[in-house]
C-alpha positions, 0 to 999 in steps of 0.5 A: 500500499506504500507504493500504491500511496506513492503513486498516487502522490506522484500522479497528483504532483504530475499535474503541476509539471511543465508540459513539454512533450505533447501538444495539446488541442483546444478540444478535450478528448474527455468532455462529455457535454453533448447532451444536457440533463433536465437537472443540469440544463440552465434556466436563466429565468429561474436561477439565482442572480446572486449578490456580487462581493468584489470578485465573488458572488454570494448565493443565499437560500432559505428552505422550510420543509414540512414532512409527515413521517408515519414510522419515525423510529423505523420499527416493524410494529407499533410505528409511531408518526410524527410531523417534522419542521425543518428550517435550512439556511445556506449560503455559497460564495463562488469566485467569478474568475477567468481562471482557477476557482475557489468557493466556500459554503455553509449550511445548517438544518434545524429539525423539530418534531411536533410530538417527539421532542427527543428527536430534535437535532441541528445539523451543519456543514462548512466547506471550502473548494478550489481548483488550480488551473496549471496549464491546459488540460492539467489542474489540481482541485482540492476540498475541506469540509466539516459536518455535524450530522444525525444518523437516521434511525433507518440506517443499518448502523443506528442503535435501536435502543437509543433514546435519541438519534446518534449524532457525529462529526465528519471531517472530509479532505480531498485532493486531485490532480489531473494531466492530459497528454492528448489521448492519455489522462492520468489522475491521482486521488488522495482523501480522507474522512474522519469520524467522531460519533457522540455517546447516546443513551438507553434506558440503562444509561450511557450508550458508548459509540466511541468504538466507531470512531475512525479515520479512513484513507483512500489513494488511488491512481487512474489512467484513461485512454481516449479511442475517440472524442467520445469514447475512453477506456480506463484502468484504476487502482485505489487503496483503502486503509481504515483505522479506529481510535479504540478498537484496532481489531477492526483496522483494515487495509484494502484495495480496489483494482477496476477497469471501465469505459466512459462514453458519450454517444450520438444515440443520446447515451452517456455514462461510465461502466465500471467492473473490478475486484475489491479486497479488504484485509482485517489482520486482528479481527478475531471471533471465538478464537478464529481469525476472520477471512478477508472480504473479497468480490466484485465491485462496481460504480457505474452510472448511465444517462439516457436522453430519449427526448430533450425534455426527459432524462433517465439515470441508471446507477449501480454500486457495490463496495465494502462497508464498515459493521458495528455488529459483534462478530462482523467485521464488515459487509458487502453493500450493493445498491442500484437505482433508476430515475426519471426526470421530465421537464413538464414545463420550463419551471415544472419538473417531474421526477421518480426514482426506483431503488434497491439495496442488499447488505451482505454481512460477513462472519454472521448470518445476516442479510439486509434487503431494501427497496424504495421509491421516490416521487417529486414535483418542483415548481420554480415560481420565479428566480427567487421562489420555488415550491417542492412536493416530495413522497419517499417510500422505504422498505427493509427486510432483514433476514438470517440468524442474526437478522436485525429489524424489518420495517416500512416507512413513508414520508411526505414532505412539502418545501418552500425555497427562497434564494437570491 
């Protein structure tokens, strides 16, 4: 893994190297912008104008949500419903430069339950992003983000017995370097995530969560080769190191080796199809005196967009990765997710969206498998460049199976939102 980390650092630094060996045309072989999705399409009459502050533009926004949830604790029986108010102020600050870019953002979500005040919580996000254009076809970008988040009751890692939702802090840092040599593009990535969970409480007293605190580091290199202006094949190698603050038995190292193709065809299809092999090794995780086995398997991170008309976008997503478990006797699980979403522009300022999704979590070391299915439908009405109204319905069903099965439940949410922007 040290070799892989060094390779990632080298790939990031190469973006800053002078371009001396290869000519570079104005048109990149890796642009995928022939088609515009419904969500990406510019709507000048309905977009925030912003407030100019010198070389920057500020975009303030305020959203108020009213949501009804028929199963706020995500349980199988004796469901409890409630109405939740959310107030979400946010502001983004973006540079208006011809080259390079710098942006900062801050947001919060103040969540209040009408009946169950123990579920009340606040969430915060602060972030900074930047991009340095070195030479044509080469850039370095980076970001730093702090979040104070609340774990959803429906999350597989959420303690059932907790009297209130578990909150945690997440600090994310990322650095990416890209260098193009005509048909060849090299990318290096370095990123880290630091999780710090707050202790909860159950009826017996304190519910310790320190064993979940951890740092996760990812470092990788990727090489793309364009066989045409519309199609490129790639290979990538990504390392993954996970280190726990108090439970070193869960420390692990792994990698993902993948290959794929990204494309944008004239037949109104764009996307990335990816397939690979993943492995995560747990050297110190022992159950009943037995060293646990590594987690291995097929991995993917695939996204394909289809544009049947200019007013409709269909998006397919599929992922498969190794995630962390908090269950005794299980070092982790393989998470498989998939979805299909449809966005349709009924009018220039009226958007309809629908999505169906599924998920499967297969736990290693214990007999447990969680299966999820869900759906989402929404209507967006943009009244003008300052006011938008949204209506969203969300459905989630989870079925847990096996000798170590967790909870099974269904949950329905209906939310109405009003957004003000300037």
